[in-house]
PDB file of N, H, CA, C and O in Angstrom:
ATOM      1  N   MET A   1      12.174 -17.787   3.695  1.00  0.00           N
ATOM      2  CA  MET A   1      12.187 -16.956   2.450  1.00  0.00           C
ATOM      3  C   MET A   1      12.499 -18.595   1.468  1.00  0.00           C
ATOM      4  O   MET A   1      13.080 -19.643   1.748  1.00  0.00           O
ATOM      5  N   PRO A   2      11.762 -18.086   0.252  1.00  0.00           N
ATOM      6  CA  PRO A   2      12.131 -19.236  -0.802  1.00  0.00           C
ATOM      7  C   PRO A   2      13.404 -19.264  -0.901  1.00  0.00           C
ATOM      8  O   PRO A   2      14.082 -18.279  -0.609  1.00  0.00           O
ATOM      9  N   HIS A   3      13.909 -20.365  -1.316  1.00  0.00           N
ATOM     10  H   HIS A   3      13.358 -21.165  -1.553  1.00  0.00           H
ATOM     11  CA  HIS A   3      15.424 -20.828  -1.681  1.00  0.00           C
ATOM     12  C   HIS A   3      15.983 -20.238  -2.985  1.00  0.00           C
ATOM     13  O   HIS A   3      17.144 -19.831  -2.927  1.00  0.00           O
ATOM     14  N   ASP A   4      15.431 -20.148  -3.971  1.00  0.00           N
ATOM     15  H   ASP A   4      14.488 -20.478  -4.018  1.00  0.00           H
ATOM     16  CA  ASP A   4      15.602 -19.406  -4.847  1.00  0.00           C
ATOM     17  C   ASP A   4      15.752 -17.808  -4.626  1.00  0.00           C
ATOM     18  O   ASP A   4      16.767 -17.173  -4.913  1.00  0.00           O
ATOM     19  N   PHE A   5      14.595 -17.278  -4.078  1.00  0.00           N
ATOM     20  H   PHE A   5      13.771 -17.793  -3.845  1.00  0.00           H
ATOM     21  CA  PHE A   5      14.777 -15.899  -3.577  1.00  0.00           C
ATOM     22  C   PHE A   5      16.322 -15.575  -2.884  1.00  0.00           C
ATOM     23  O   PHE A   5      16.891 -14.514  -3.137  1.00  0.00           O
ATOM     24  N   ARG A   6      16.775 -16.344  -2.214  1.00  0.00           N
ATOM     25  H   ARG A   6      16.313 -17.207  -2.009  1.00  0.00           H
ATOM     26  CA  ARG A   6      17.892 -16.411  -1.163  1.00  0.00           C
ATOM     27  C   ARG A   6      18.887 -16.478  -1.900  1.00  0.00           C
ATOM     28  O   ARG A   6      19.784 -15.668  -1.666  1.00  0.00           O
ATOM     29  N   LEU A   7      19.064 -17.420  -2.993  1.00  0.00           N
ATOM     30  H   LEU A   7      18.335 -18.078  -3.183  1.00  0.00           H
ATOM     31  CA  LEU A   7      20.085 -17.669  -3.810  1.00  0.00           C
ATOM     32  C   LEU A   7      20.414 -16.347  -4.440  1.00  0.00           C
ATOM     33  O   LEU A   7      21.593 -16.009  -4.545  1.00  0.00           O
ATOM     34  N   LEU A   8      19.260 -15.444  -4.940  1.00  0.00           N
ATOM     35  H   LEU A   8      18.302 -15.719  -4.854  1.00  0.00           H
ATOM     36  CA  LEU A   8      19.506 -14.584  -5.777  1.00  0.00           C
ATOM     37  C   LEU A   8      19.543 -12.981  -5.011  1.00  0.00           C
ATOM     38  O   LEU A   8      19.980 -11.929  -5.477  1.00  0.00           O
ATOM     39  N   PHE A   9      19.000 -13.215  -3.862  1.00  0.00           N
ATOM     40  H   PHE A   9      18.645 -14.070  -3.484  1.00  0.00           H
ATOM     41  CA  PHE A   9      18.975 -11.744  -2.826  1.00  0.00           C
ATOM     42  C   PHE A   9      19.560 -12.185  -1.512  1.00  0.00           C
ATOM     43  O   PHE A   9      18.758 -12.076  -0.584  1.00  0.00           O
ATOM     44  N   PRO A  10      20.826 -12.687  -1.162  1.00  0.00           N
ATOM     45  CA  PRO A  10      21.035 -13.103   0.013  1.00  0.00           C
ATOM     46  C   PRO A  10      20.862 -12.008   1.204  1.00  0.00           C
ATOM     47  O   PRO A  10      20.650 -12.226   2.397  1.00  0.00           O
ATOM     48  N   THR A  11      21.057 -10.414   0.338  1.00  0.00           N
ATOM     49  H   THR A  11      21.229 -10.237  -0.631  1.00  0.00           H
ATOM     50  CA  THR A  11      21.167  -9.781   1.811  1.00  0.00           C
ATOM     51  C   THR A  11      19.870  -9.136   1.834  1.00  0.00           C
ATOM     52  O   THR A  11      19.846  -8.039   2.391  1.00  0.00           O
ATOM     53  N   THR A  12      18.843  -9.554   1.376  1.00  0.00           N
ATOM     54  H   THR A  12      18.862 -10.445   0.924  1.00  0.00           H
ATOM     55  CA  THR A  12      17.739  -8.805   1.575  1.00  0.00           C
ATOM     56  C   THR A  12      17.337  -8.790   3.253  1.00  0.00           C
ATOM     57  O   THR A  12      17.543  -9.691   4.067  1.00  0.00           O
ATOM     58  N   GLN A  13      16.754  -7.579   3.460  1.00  0.00           N
ATOM     59  H   GLN A  13      16.586  -6.847   2.799  1.00  0.00           H
ATOM     60  CA  GLN A  13      16.321  -7.386   4.847  1.00  0.00           C
ATOM     61  C   GLN A  13      14.945  -7.095   4.997  1.00  0.00           C
ATOM     62  O   GLN A  13      14.325  -7.503   5.979  1.00  0.00           O
ATOM     63  N   VAL A  14      14.487  -6.513   4.225  1.00  0.00           N
ATOM     64  H   VAL A  14      14.991  -6.181   3.427  1.00  0.00           H
ATOM     65  CA  VAL A  14      13.078  -6.175   4.415  1.00  0.00           C
ATOM     66  C   VAL A  14      12.396  -6.069   3.060  1.00  0.00           C
ATOM     67  O   VAL A  14      12.963  -5.210   2.385  1.00  0.00           O
ATOM     68  N   ILE A  15      11.388  -6.637   2.432  1.00  0.00           N
ATOM     69  H   ILE A  15      10.928  -7.335   2.980  1.00  0.00           H
ATOM     70  CA  ILE A  15      10.576  -6.337   1.070  1.00  0.00           C
ATOM     71  C   ILE A  15       9.534  -5.317   1.482  1.00  0.00           C
ATOM     72  O   ILE A  15       8.970  -5.319   2.577  1.00  0.00           O
ATOM     73  N   LEU A  16       9.310  -4.357   0.411  1.00  0.00           N
ATOM     74  H   LEU A  16       9.768  -4.355  -0.478  1.00  0.00           H
ATOM     75  CA  LEU A  16       8.685  -3.216   0.371  1.00  0.00           C
ATOM     76  C   LEU A  16       7.283  -3.437  -0.418  1.00  0.00           C
ATOM     77  O   LEU A  16       7.522  -3.757  -1.582  1.00  0.00           O
ATOM     78  N   ASN A  17       5.853  -3.360  -0.131  1.00  0.00           N
ATOM     79  H   ASN A  17       5.659  -3.100   0.815  1.00  0.00           H
ATOM     80  CA  ASN A  17       4.697  -3.729  -0.914  1.00  0.00           C
ATOM     81  C   ASN A  17       3.978  -2.364  -0.451  1.00  0.00           C
ATOM     82  O   ASN A  17       3.706  -2.064   0.712  1.00  0.00           O
ATOM     83  N   ASP A  18       3.771  -1.735  -1.403  1.00  0.00           N
ATOM     84  H   ASP A  18       3.992  -1.979  -2.347  1.00  0.00           H
ATOM     85  CA  ASP A  18       2.606  -0.821  -1.449  1.00  0.00           C
ATOM     86  C   ASP A  18       1.434  -1.251  -1.870  1.00  0.00           C
ATOM     87  O   ASP A  18       1.287  -1.854  -2.933  1.00  0.00           O
ATOM     88  N   THR A  19       0.548  -0.984  -1.100  1.00  0.00           N
ATOM     89  H   THR A  19       0.667  -0.494  -0.237  1.00  0.00           H
ATOM     90  CA  THR A  19      -1.122  -1.796  -1.277  1.00  0.00           C
ATOM     91  C   THR A  19      -1.833  -0.552  -1.187  1.00  0.00           C
ATOM     92  O   THR A  19      -1.609   0.370  -0.402  1.00  0.00           O
ATOM     93  N   GLU A  20      -2.883  -0.641  -2.248  1.00  0.00           N
ATOM     94  H   GLU A  20      -3.065  -1.390  -2.886  1.00  0.00           H
ATOM     95  CA  GLU A  20      -4.266  -0.250  -2.224  1.00  0.00           C
ATOM     96  C   GLU A  20      -5.273  -0.985  -2.573  1.00  0.00           C
ATOM     97  O   GLU A  20      -5.491  -1.848  -3.423  1.00  0.00           O
ATOM     98  N   MET A  21      -6.060  -0.268  -1.423  1.00  0.00           N
ATOM     99  H   MET A  21      -5.882   0.433  -0.733  1.00  0.00           H
ATOM    100  CA  MET A  21      -7.369  -1.124  -1.195  1.00  0.00           C
ATOM    101  C   MET A  21      -8.580  -0.339  -1.450  1.00  0.00           C
ATOM    102  O   MET A  21      -8.464   0.883  -1.356  1.00  0.00           O
ATOM    103  N   PRO A  22      -9.905  -0.911  -1.807  1.00  0.00           N
ATOM    104  CA  PRO A  22     -10.928   0.107  -1.765  1.00  0.00           C
ATOM    105  C   PRO A  22     -11.676   0.190  -0.500  1.00  0.00           C
ATOM    106  O   PRO A  22     -11.916  -0.868   0.082  1.00  0.00           O
ATOM    107  N   VAL A  23     -12.045   1.215  -0.036  1.00  0.00           N
ATOM    108  H   VAL A  23     -11.850   2.075  -0.509  1.00  0.00           H
ATOM    109  CA  VAL A  23     -12.825   1.676   0.898  1.00  0.00           C
ATOM    110  C   VAL A  23     -14.578   2.112   0.858  1.00  0.00           C
ATOM    111  O   VAL A  23     -14.965   2.986   0.082  1.00  0.00           O
ATOM    112  N   LYS A  24     -15.207   1.635   1.469  1.00  0.00           N
ATOM    113  H   LYS A  24     -14.893   0.925   2.099  1.00  0.00           H
ATOM    114  CA  LYS A  24     -16.653   2.169   1.474  1.00  0.00           C
ATOM    115  C   LYS A  24     -16.553   3.654   1.251  1.00  0.00           C
ATOM    116  O   LYS A  24     -15.709   4.282   1.890  1.00  0.00           O
ATOM    117  N   LYS A  25     -17.554   4.430   0.169  1.00  0.00           N
ATOM    118  H   LYS A  25     -18.239   3.920  -0.350  1.00  0.00           H
ATOM    119  CA  LYS A  25     -17.466   5.552  -0.251  1.00  0.00           C
ATOM    120  C   LYS A  25     -17.926   6.539   1.451  1.00  0.00           C
ATOM    121  O   LYS A  25     -18.690   6.109   2.316  1.00  0.00           O
ATOM    122  N   PRO A  26     -17.361   7.555   1.475  1.00  0.00           N
ATOM    123  CA  PRO A  26     -17.223   8.057   2.772  1.00  0.00           C
ATOM    124  C   PRO A  26     -18.634   9.168   2.416  1.00  0.00           C
ATOM    125  O   PRO A  26     -18.714   9.751   1.334  1.00  0.00           O
ATOM    126  N   LYS A  27     -19.601   9.309   3.436  1.00  0.00           N
ATOM    127  H   LYS A  27     -19.536   8.836   4.314  1.00  0.00           H
ATOM    128  CA  LYS A  27     -20.337  10.744   3.074  1.00  0.00           C
ATOM    129  C   LYS A  27     -20.065  11.483   3.535  1.00  0.00           C
ATOM    130  O   LYS A  27     -20.900  12.387   3.526  1.00  0.00           O
ATOM    131  N   SER A  28     -19.038  11.711   4.141  1.00  0.00           N
ATOM    132  H   SER A  28     -18.359  10.976   4.149  1.00  0.00           H
ATOM    133  CA  SER A  28     -18.459  13.426   4.205  1.00  0.00           C
ATOM    134  C   SER A  28     -18.135  13.918   2.989  1.00  0.00           C
ATOM    135  O   SER A  28     -17.509  13.015   2.434  1.00  0.00           O
ATOM    136  N   PRO A  29     -18.216  14.849   2.268  1.00  0.00           N
ATOM    137  CA  PRO A  29     -17.779  15.352   0.736  1.00  0.00           C
ATOM    138  C   PRO A  29     -16.485  15.356   0.800  1.00  0.00           C
ATOM    139  O   PRO A  29     -15.900  14.760  -0.104  1.00  0.00           O
ATOM    140  N   THR A  30     -15.460  16.190   2.147  1.00  0.00           N
ATOM    141  H   THR A  30     -15.935  16.674   2.881  1.00  0.00           H
ATOM    142  CA  THR A  30     -13.976  16.388   2.146  1.00  0.00           C
ATOM    143  C   THR A  30     -13.527  15.060   2.330  1.00  0.00           C
ATOM    144  O   THR A  30     -12.378  14.963   1.900  1.00  0.00           O
ATOM    145  N   ALA A  31     -14.000  13.891   2.838  1.00  0.00           N
ATOM    146  H   ALA A  31     -14.934  13.971   3.188  1.00  0.00           H
ATOM    147  CA  ALA A  31     -13.502  12.331   2.896  1.00  0.00           C
ATOM    148  C   ALA A  31     -13.600  11.659   1.573  1.00  0.00           C
ATOM    149  O   ALA A  31     -12.731  10.835   1.289  1.00  0.00           O
ATOM    150  N   GLN A  32     -14.443  11.886   0.831  1.00  0.00           N
ATOM    151  H   GLN A  32     -15.148  12.556   1.062  1.00  0.00           H
ATOM    152  CA  GLN A  32     -14.643  12.146  -0.402  1.00  0.00           C
ATOM    153  C   GLN A  32     -13.546  12.127  -1.421  1.00  0.00           C
ATOM    154  O   GLN A  32     -13.103  11.206  -2.107  1.00  0.00           O
ATOM    155  N   GLN A  33     -13.162  13.649  -1.316  1.00  0.00           N
ATOM    156  H   GLN A  33     -13.522  14.398  -0.758  1.00  0.00           H
ATOM    157  CA  GLN A  33     -12.281  13.770  -2.178  1.00  0.00           C
ATOM    158  C   GLN A  33     -11.040  13.283  -1.910  1.00  0.00           C
ATOM    159  O   GLN A  33     -10.379  12.950  -2.894  1.00  0.00           O
ATOM    160  N   ILE A  34     -10.388  13.113  -0.474  1.00  0.00           N
ATOM    161  H   ILE A  34     -10.925  13.384   0.325  1.00  0.00           H
ATOM    162  CA  ILE A  34      -9.401  12.963  -0.263  1.00  0.00           C
ATOM    163  C   ILE A  34      -9.107  11.280  -0.571  1.00  0.00           C
ATOM    164  O   ILE A  34      -7.970  10.956  -0.914  1.00  0.00           O
ATOM    165  N   THR A  35      -9.993  10.416  -0.457  1.00  0.00           N
ATOM    166  H   THR A  35     -10.917  10.679  -0.179  1.00  0.00           H
ATOM    167  CA  THR A  35     -10.308   8.944  -0.777  1.00  0.00           C
ATOM    168  C   THR A  35     -10.495   8.308  -2.392  1.00  0.00           C
ATOM    169  O   THR A  35     -10.214   7.170  -2.766  1.00  0.00           O
ATOM    170  N   VAL A  36     -11.098   9.511  -3.250  1.00  0.00           N
ATOM    171  H   VAL A  36     -11.325  10.436  -2.946  1.00  0.00           H
ATOM    172  CA  VAL A  36     -11.176   9.135  -4.773  1.00  0.00           C
ATOM    173  C   VAL A  36     -10.093   8.882  -5.090  1.00  0.00           C
ATOM    174  O   VAL A  36      -9.145   9.488  -4.591  1.00  0.00           O
ATOM    175  N   SER A  37      -9.910   7.801  -6.119  1.00  0.00           N
ATOM    176  H   SER A  37     -10.680   7.309  -6.524  1.00  0.00           H
ATOM    177  CA  SER A  37      -8.530   7.682  -6.744  1.00  0.00           C
ATOM    178  C   SER A  37      -9.230   7.396  -8.294  1.00  0.00           C
ATOM    179  O   SER A  37      -9.584   6.365  -8.865  1.00  0.00           O
ATOM    180  N   THR A  38      -9.241   8.990  -8.708  1.00  0.00           N
ATOM    181  H   THR A  38      -8.953   9.828  -8.244  1.00  0.00           H
ATOM    182  CA  THR A  38      -9.573   8.945 -10.623  1.00  0.00           C
ATOM    183  C   THR A  38      -8.805   7.794 -11.265  1.00  0.00           C
ATOM    184  O   THR A  38      -9.338   7.189 -12.195  1.00  0.00           O
ATOM    185  N   TYR A  39      -7.505   7.425 -10.804  1.00  0.00           N
ATOM    186  H   TYR A  39      -7.072   7.916 -10.048  1.00  0.00           H
ATOM    187  CA  TYR A  39      -7.041   6.358 -11.758  1.00  0.00           C
ATOM    188  C   TYR A  39      -7.926   5.124 -11.659  1.00  0.00           C
ATOM    189  O   TYR A  39      -8.113   4.367 -12.611  1.00  0.00           O
ATOM    190  N   ASN A  40      -8.399   4.985 -10.590  1.00  0.00           N
ATOM    191  H   ASN A  40      -8.247   5.601  -9.816  1.00  0.00           H
ATOM    192  CA  ASN A  40      -9.100   3.729 -10.570  1.00  0.00           C
ATOM    193  C   ASN A  40     -10.522   3.828 -10.212  1.00  0.00           C
ATOM    194  O   ASN A  40     -11.172   2.824  -9.919  1.00  0.00           O
ATOM    195  N   ASN A  41     -11.186   5.394 -10.233  1.00  0.00           N
ATOM    196  H   ASN A  41     -10.658   6.209 -10.471  1.00  0.00           H
ATOM    197  CA  ASN A  41     -12.114   5.589 -10.404  1.00  0.00           C
ATOM    198  C   ASN A  41     -13.236   4.460  -9.272  1.00  0.00           C
ATOM    199  O   ASN A  41     -14.104   3.653  -9.605  1.00  0.00           O
ATOM    200  N   LYS A  42     -12.766   4.836  -7.975  1.00  0.00           N
ATOM    201  H   LYS A  42     -12.061   5.491  -7.704  1.00  0.00           H
ATOM    202  CA  LYS A  42     -13.120   4.081  -6.949  1.00  0.00           C
ATOM    203  C   LYS A  42     -12.789   4.865  -5.389  1.00  0.00           C
ATOM    204  O   LYS A  42     -11.600   5.181  -5.369  1.00  0.00           O
ATOM    205  N   ASN A  43     -13.272   5.130  -4.518  1.00  0.00           N
ATOM    206  H   ASN A  43     -14.239   4.873  -4.535  1.00  0.00           H
ATOM    207  CA  ASN A  43     -12.428   5.553  -3.289  1.00  0.00           C
ATOM    208  C   ASN A  43     -11.812   4.226  -2.614  1.00  0.00           C
ATOM    209  O   ASN A  43     -12.362   3.145  -2.408  1.00  0.00           O
ATOM    210  N   THR A  44     -10.380   4.683  -2.310  1.00  0.00           N
ATOM    211  H   THR A  44      -9.933   5.562  -2.477  1.00  0.00           H
ATOM    212  CA  THR A  44      -9.552   3.456  -1.967  1.00  0.00           C
ATOM    213  C   THR A  44      -8.680   4.275  -0.647  1.00  0.00           C
ATOM    214  O   THR A  44      -8.684   5.505  -0.598  1.00  0.00           O
ATOM    215  N   ALA A  45      -8.066   3.573   0.223  1.00  0.00           N
ATOM    216  H   ALA A  45      -8.062   2.574   0.183  1.00  0.00           H
ATOM    217  CA  ALA A  45      -6.998   3.684   0.737  1.00  0.00           C
ATOM    218  C   ALA A  45      -5.425   3.219   0.309  1.00  0.00           C
ATOM    219  O   ALA A  45      -5.175   2.287  -0.456  1.00  0.00           O
ATOM    220  N   LYS A  46      -4.567   3.956   0.880  1.00  0.00           N
ATOM    221  H   LYS A  46      -4.769   4.713   1.501  1.00  0.00           H
ATOM    222  CA  LYS A  46      -2.905   3.113   0.410  1.00  0.00           C
ATOM    223  C   LYS A  46      -1.982   3.375   1.190  1.00  0.00           C
ATOM    224  O   LYS A  46      -1.607   4.489   1.556  1.00  0.00           O
ATOM    225  N   LEU A  47      -1.470   2.072   1.554  1.00  0.00           N
ATOM    226  H   LEU A  47      -1.774   1.168   1.257  1.00  0.00           H
ATOM    227  CA  LEU A  47      -0.714   1.449   2.728  1.00  0.00           C
ATOM    228  C   LEU A  47       0.934   1.157   2.437  1.00  0.00           C
ATOM    229  O   LEU A  47       0.964   0.578   1.351  1.00  0.00           O
ATOM    230  N   LEU A  48       2.116   1.292   2.879  1.00  0.00           N
ATOM    231  H   LEU A  48       2.091   1.761   3.761  1.00  0.00           H
ATOM    232  CA  LEU A  48       3.126   0.683   2.368  1.00  0.00           C
ATOM    233  C   LEU A  48       3.355  -0.312   3.452  1.00  0.00           C
ATOM    234  O   LEU A  48       3.101   0.146   4.566  1.00  0.00           O
ATOM    235  N   ILE A  49       3.745  -1.492   3.435  1.00  0.00           N
ATOM    236  H   ILE A  49       3.951  -1.864   2.530  1.00  0.00           H
ATOM    237  CA  ILE A  49       3.874  -2.447   4.122  1.00  0.00           C
ATOM    238  C   ILE A  49       5.459  -2.876   3.950  1.00  0.00           C
ATOM    239  O   ILE A  49       6.006  -2.627   2.876  1.00  0.00           O
ATOM    240  N   GLY A  50       6.208  -3.532   5.026  1.00  0.00           N
ATOM    241  H   GLY A  50       5.764  -3.735   5.899  1.00  0.00           H
ATOM    242  CA  GLY A  50       7.371  -3.751   4.981  1.00  0.00           C
ATOM    243  C   GLY A  50       7.246  -5.200   5.862  1.00  0.00           C
ATOM    244  O   GLY A  50       6.968  -5.273   7.059  1.00  0.00           O
ATOM    245  N   ILE A  51       7.539  -6.372   4.909  1.00  0.00           N
ATOM    246  H   ILE A  51       7.765  -6.312   3.937  1.00  0.00           H
ATOM    247  CA  ILE A  51       7.973  -7.563   5.934  1.00  0.00           C
ATOM    248  C   ILE A  51       9.397  -8.404   5.647  1.00  0.00           C
ATOM    249  O   ILE A  51       9.998  -8.657   4.603  1.00  0.00           O
ATOM    250  N   THR A  52       9.635  -8.694   6.943  1.00  0.00           N
ATOM    251  H   THR A  52       9.146  -8.488   7.791  1.00  0.00           H
ATOM    252  CA  THR A  52      11.200  -9.412   6.592  1.00  0.00           C
ATOM    253  C   THR A  52      11.202 -10.614   5.872  1.00  0.00           C
ATOM    254  O   THR A  52      10.238 -11.374   5.782  1.00  0.00           O
ATOM    255  N   ALA A  53      12.621 -10.817   5.215  1.00  0.00           N
ATOM    256  H   ALA A  53      13.405 -10.200   5.288  1.00  0.00           H
ATOM    257  CA  ALA A  53      12.777 -12.249   4.409  1.00  0.00           C
ATOM    258  C   ALA A  53      12.397 -13.161   5.257  1.00  0.00           C
ATOM    259  O   ALA A  53      12.299 -14.228   4.650  1.00  0.00           O
ATOM    260  N   SER A  54      12.078 -13.296   6.600  1.00  0.00           N
ATOM    261  H   SER A  54      12.158 -12.430   7.093  1.00  0.00           H
ATOM    262  CA  SER A  54      11.203 -14.321   7.037  1.00  0.00           C
ATOM    263  C   SER A  54       9.841 -14.545   7.274  1.00  0.00           C
ATOM    264  O   SER A  54       9.176 -15.425   7.821  1.00  0.00           O
ATOM    265  N   GLY A  55       9.594 -13.335   6.619  1.00  0.00           N
ATOM    266  H   GLY A  55      10.135 -12.621   6.175  1.00  0.00           H
ATOM    267  CA  GLY A  55       7.488 -13.021   6.424  1.00  0.00           C
ATOM    268  C   GLY A  55       7.245 -12.536   7.579  1.00  0.00           C
ATOM    269  O   GLY A  55       6.022 -12.442   7.688  1.00  0.00           O
ATOM    270  N   ILE A  56       7.715 -12.213   8.407  1.00  0.00           N
ATOM    271  H   ILE A  56       8.708 -12.289   8.319  1.00  0.00           H
ATOM    272  CA  ILE A  56       7.002 -11.360   9.486  1.00  0.00           C
ATOM    273  C   ILE A  56       6.767  -9.764   9.429  1.00  0.00           C
ATOM    274  O   ILE A  56       7.740  -9.054   9.680  1.00  0.00           O
ATOM    275  N   GLY A  57       5.685  -9.233   9.152  1.00  0.00           N
ATOM    276  H   GLY A  57       4.894  -9.810   8.947  1.00  0.00           H
ATOM    277  CA  GLY A  57       5.363  -7.824   9.120  1.00  0.00           C
ATOM    278  C   GLY A  57       6.572  -6.920   9.986  1.00  0.00           C
ATOM    279  O   GLY A  57       7.036  -7.317  11.055  1.00  0.00           O
ATOM    280  N   SER A  58       6.882  -5.954   9.481  1.00  0.00           N
ATOM    281  H   SER A  58       6.506  -5.632   8.613  1.00  0.00           H
ATOM    282  CA  SER A  58       7.724  -4.937  10.472  1.00  0.00           C
ATOM    283  C   SER A  58       7.673  -3.914  10.318  1.00  0.00           C
ATOM    284  O   SER A  58       8.463  -3.088  10.776  1.00  0.00           O
ATOM    285  N   TYR A  59       6.872  -3.730   9.737  1.00  0.00           N
ATOM    286  H   TYR A  59       6.229  -4.401   9.366  1.00  0.00           H
ATOM    287  CA  TYR A  59       6.271  -2.156   9.238  1.00  0.00           C
ATOM    288  C   TYR A  59       4.986  -2.122   8.446  1.00  0.00           C
ATOM    289  O   TYR A  59       4.696  -2.831   7.483  1.00  0.00           O
ATOM    290  N   ILE A  60       4.203  -1.088   9.069  1.00  0.00           N
ATOM    291  H   ILE A  60       4.439  -0.512   9.851  1.00  0.00           H
ATOM    292  CA  ILE A  60       2.608  -0.696   8.532  1.00  0.00           C
ATOM    293  C   ILE A  60       2.721   0.764   8.605  1.00  0.00           C
ATOM    294  O   ILE A  60       2.971   1.243   9.711  1.00  0.00           O
ATOM    295  N   SER A  61       2.538   1.759   7.325  1.00  0.00           N
ATOM    296  H   SER A  61       2.336   1.370   6.427  1.00  0.00           H
ATOM    297  CA  SER A  61       2.554   3.101   7.554  1.00  0.00           C
ATOM    298  C   SER A  61       0.903   3.612   7.802  1.00  0.00           C
ATOM    299  O   SER A  61      -0.023   2.816   7.956  1.00  0.00           O
ATOM    300  N   PRO A  62       0.804   4.642   7.803  1.00  0.00           N
ATOM    301  CA  PRO A  62      -0.570   5.311   8.191  1.00  0.00           C
ATOM    302  C   PRO A  62      -1.095   5.036   6.949  1.00  0.00           C
ATOM    303  O   PRO A  62      -0.351   4.738   6.015  1.00  0.00           O
ATOM    304  N   ALA A  63      -2.328   5.102   6.824  1.00  0.00           N
ATOM    305  H   ALA A  63      -2.933   5.344   7.583  1.00  0.00           H
ATOM    306  CA  ALA A  63      -3.077   5.184   5.435  1.00  0.00           C
ATOM    307  C   ALA A  63      -3.291   6.196   4.912  1.00  0.00           C
ATOM    308  O   ALA A  63      -3.493   7.062   5.763  1.00  0.00           O
ATOM    309  N   TYR A  64      -3.357   6.569   3.905  1.00  0.00           N
ATOM    310  H   TYR A  64      -3.193   5.866   3.213  1.00  0.00           H
ATOM    311  CA  TYR A  64      -3.604   7.643   2.921  1.00  0.00           C
ATOM    312  C   TYR A  64      -4.453   7.600   1.953  1.00  0.00           C
ATOM    313  O   TYR A  64      -4.444   6.725   1.087  1.00  0.00           O
ATOM    314  N   GLY A  65      -5.357   8.650   2.020  1.00  0.00           N
ATOM    315  H   GLY A  65      -5.365   9.361   2.724  1.00  0.00           H
ATOM    316  CA  GLY A  65      -6.478   8.920   0.855  1.00  0.00           C
ATOM    317  C   GLY A  65      -5.946   8.262  -0.754  1.00  0.00           C
ATOM    318  O   GLY A  65      -4.830   8.542  -1.190  1.00  0.00           O
ATOM    319  N   GLY A  66      -6.617   7.648  -1.281  1.00  0.00           N
ATOM    320  H   GLY A  66      -7.524   7.421  -0.926  1.00  0.00           H
ATOM    321  CA  GLY A  66      -6.179   7.467  -2.723  1.00  0.00           C
ATOM    322  C   GLY A  66      -5.732   7.952  -3.657  1.00  0.00           C
ATOM    323  O   GLY A  66      -4.990   7.434  -4.492  1.00  0.00           O
ATOM    324  N   SER A  67      -6.331   9.509  -3.592  1.00  0.00           N
ATOM    325  H   SER A  67      -6.934   9.930  -2.913  1.00  0.00           H
ATOM    326  CA  SER A  67      -5.872  10.557  -4.364  1.00  0.00           C
ATOM    327  C   SER A  67      -4.114  10.844  -4.160  1.00  0.00           C
ATOM    328  O   SER A  67      -3.421  11.420  -4.999  1.00  0.00           O
ATOM    329  N   VAL A  68      -3.647  10.324  -2.924  1.00  0.00           N
ATOM    330  H   VAL A  68      -4.209   9.856  -2.243  1.00  0.00           H
ATOM    331  CA  VAL A  68      -2.574  11.169  -2.699  1.00  0.00           C
ATOM    332  C   VAL A  68      -1.494  10.961  -3.827  1.00  0.00           C
ATOM    333  O   VAL A  68      -0.721  11.898  -4.028  1.00  0.00           O
ATOM    334  N   SER A  69      -1.380   9.859  -4.551  1.00  0.00           N
ATOM    335  H   SER A  69      -2.008   9.098  -4.388  1.00  0.00           H
ATOM    336  CA  SER A  69      -0.635   9.855  -5.787  1.00  0.00           C
ATOM    337  C   SER A  69      -0.867   9.976  -7.168  1.00  0.00           C
ATOM    338  O   SER A  69      -0.099  10.010  -8.130  1.00  0.00           O
ATOM    339  N   ASP A  70      -1.868  10.023  -7.080  1.00  0.00           N
ATOM    340  H   ASP A  70      -2.492   9.995  -6.299  1.00  0.00           H
ATOM    341  CA  ASP A  70      -2.989  10.587  -8.357  1.00  0.00           C
ATOM    342  C   ASP A  70      -2.256  11.369  -9.424  1.00  0.00           C
ATOM    343  O   ASP A  70      -1.584  12.137  -8.736  1.00  0.00           O
ATOM    344  N   ARG A  71      -1.996  11.621 -10.606  1.00  0.00           N
ATOM    345  H   ARG A  71      -2.542  10.997 -11.164  1.00  0.00           H
ATOM    346  CA  ARG A  71      -1.574  12.940 -11.234  1.00  0.00           C
ATOM    347  C   ARG A  71      -2.761  13.244 -11.714  1.00  0.00           C
ATOM    348  O   ARG A  71      -3.681  12.428 -11.757  1.00  0.00           O
ATOM    349  N   LEU A  72      -2.862  14.675 -12.194  1.00  0.00           N
ATOM    350  H   LEU A  72      -2.115  15.338 -12.159  1.00  0.00           H
ATOM    351  CA  LEU A  72      -3.679  15.178 -12.880  1.00  0.00           C
ATOM    352  C   LEU A  72      -3.117  15.122 -14.194  1.00  0.00           C
ATOM    353  O   LEU A  72      -3.741  15.578 -15.152  1.00  0.00           O
TER     354      LEU A  72
END
């Protein structure tokens, strides 16, 4: 853990990061509907990743389609 981070946040156990990555456009119309992100105007998958303060990956969620958190 970086020294400055350790001084400011000494009790940190896990750092969470939500990640969205582009995926190739699926051929199936149903899969296209699930993965299309109208916010980004492309097909994406979203993950939640947890990393311990020492830099070790401790959690990776299942991937969700890019439209899961888009608002209408």
